[in-house]
C-alpha positions, 0 to 999 in steps of 0.5 A: 658831758653828764646825762643831765647836761645832755638832756638839758642841751637837747631841751634847749636845742628844741626850744631854739629850733622851734623859736628859730623856725617860728621867726620864718614861719609866716604865722600871725605871731611871726609877722606881728612881733617885729612890729610890736617890738619895733625892730626890723624884720631882718633883725628879727629873722637874724635872731631866728638864724642865731637861735637855729645855730645855737640849736645845732651847736647844742645838739651836736655837742649833746651827741658828742660830734663837736667839743663840749665847749662849743655846746657851752658857747651855744648855750651862753650865746642863746642866753645872750639872745634872751637878754636882748629879747627881754630888753626888747620886750621891756622897751615895748612895754610888755609885762611879765606875762602875755597880755596882748596879741603880738606881745609875749611878755618877757617871762618866757625869755627870762625862763629860757635865759636861766635854762641856757645859763644853767645848761652852759654851766653844766656842760662845762662841769 
């Protein structure tokens, strides 16, 4: 894995860690978002678990403990999660950028999607 791919893996792992932990934090954002997106809290927390698993896979691949293919799979899995995040935000009527409490807009998820796809491709090359 190139140094740049490793750095991107760590950045994406940090995003996954922060996003995943936030879904369990009990913060105002974490408690309002499932209702805003009209999804069950359990499904929202499952997304958090998947984000945490992706973060672990990216980190372990970045430090060379597991095969790079696992890091790429984690990145592409994270990208798939972001596709669903974008779909839920669009369905909830969110615009591109944050516009109301509980609604984050879909631009952050789109950015993370692009980062995840780019990272997955770089890890494989």
